[in-house]
N, C-alpha and C positions, 0 to 999 in steps of 0.2 A: 227306566224302572217304573213299574206300575204298582199302585196300591189301591185296594178297594176303599170305597167311601161308605159302604153299608155292609151289614152282616145280618144273618138270620138268627134271632134268639131262640130259646127253647120252645117257644110257642109259634114258631114260624112267622114272626113279625119282623119287619125290617128295622134295624137300629142303626142310626148314623154313626160312623167312625170319623172322628175329627181329623182334618187335614192339618199338618203342622207346617205353617209358614214362618215360624219363628226363628230365632237365631241358631237353634240347634240344627236347623236344616242345612246350614252352610253360610256362605257369603250372602250379603244382602243383594248381590247381583244374580244369585241363582233364580231360575224361573221355574214356576210350578204351573202345570196345566190341568184343567179339568177337560177330559175327553168325553164328550156327550154324544150319544147315539140317538138317531131317530130316522124318520123318513120324510121325503119331500123337499128338503132344503138343498139338494143338489141342483134343483131348478131355479135357484136364486138368480136375480138379475145381475148382481155383483157382490163381491165380498163386503163392500161398503154398505150393502143393503141388509146385512145381518148384524144384529146387535145383541150383546149379552149384558144384562144388569144383574149383579150379584150383591145381595144385601143393600140394594139401592145405589151401588157403586158401579160405574161403567167398567167393563172388562174388555180387553183387546182380544179379537179373534184372529188367529193366524191361519185358519183353514176352516172351510165349511163346504162340503161336497160329498161325493160318493166315497164310501169306505172302500178301500182298494181290495180287500180280501173277502168281503161278504156281499154277494149280489143283492141289491135292493136296499141295503143299509147305508144310511148317511152318517157322517161324522162331523163334529165341530170341535176344534181345539181352541179352548178358551184359557188365556193366561190369567191366573189369579192375581189380583192386585195385593201387594203386601199390606195395604191399608186395611185389609180384612182380618189381620192378626187379632186374636182375642174376641172376635165377634160372636162366636158360638154358632147357633143355627141361623142360617140365612136362606132366603129364596133365590133361586136361579131362574131368570126369565130370559128366554131366547126368542128374538123377534126376527122374522125373515120376510122381507118385502111387505112389511106392515102387518103380517100375520103373527100373532103371538102363540107360541107352543104352550103346552101345559106347563105350569110352574112346578118346579121340583125344589127339594130342600137339600142342603148340604151343611156340614158343620166345619167350623174352622177353629183350631186351637188358638 
């Protein structure tokens, strides 16, 4: 199941939609992923050379490479740590082989 993390408001501005990692989500063992898209990280030296820091907290990457359905698009699957519950707006920083991508923001309930 996929859920958006942003919406457009009446003035065509992006507004963050909080991701629910709390107890209403299900078991504490349920995993929630941020699927991030970009370009260039398919050429990473190894998966261990890709890091994600969300709100200052390291997050596990399970995949970083070519998106299988869209030519030229890359995808990173980032497992969201449950320690982010209640943090509100946080920065997402993806680094590949020492190169940091543009920082983006997301919101966590």
